[in-house]
C-alpha positions, 0 to 999 in steps of 0.5 A: 741213959744217954743215947747217941746217934751217928747221923748224916741228914742227907741220908733217909734211913738216918732221919727216919731212925732220928724221928722214931727215937724222937717219937719214942720220946727219946732226944739223943746226942746228934754226931753228925759224923761226916762233919765230926768222924769218930777217930780209930779208938771210938770206931773200934769201941763202936764195932765192939759194941755192934759185935761186928768186924769193920768190913761190915760197917762199911760202904762198899759201894763208895768210889773210895772203897774201890779206890784204896782197894779195901775190898782186899780181904788181906787188909787187916782190922786196923787198915779198915778202921783207919780208913773209915776214919779217913774216909767217914763216908765209908761208914754205914749209917745210921749208929745208934749207941744207948749205954753199952749197946749198938744198933745200925738203923737199917732198918730203922726200928732194928734200934729200938732194941737197944733202947 
């Protein structure tokens, strides 16, 4: 099974999640999503696997969230997804994909359920 982690090396939770996977003998494909952001289709697929709406995957405390008015409940899912594609800092991390399943590593141990 292929395991992928959408990773930010500056984030402690992301580093802890990557270390946890490696301790379990998993060598994931590491995507540094700030350097290589997912496109809208990929992000839509990730959201479907997580079973959550786009807003739940957003870092609402980021300045760009407020600057773009993303807290406006009338914004469409497509608008929110595009905002994350254009501003990957808005994407909550880390996200781990394993086969057709996904989990957010908050806390890091949450990803173990999909392995």
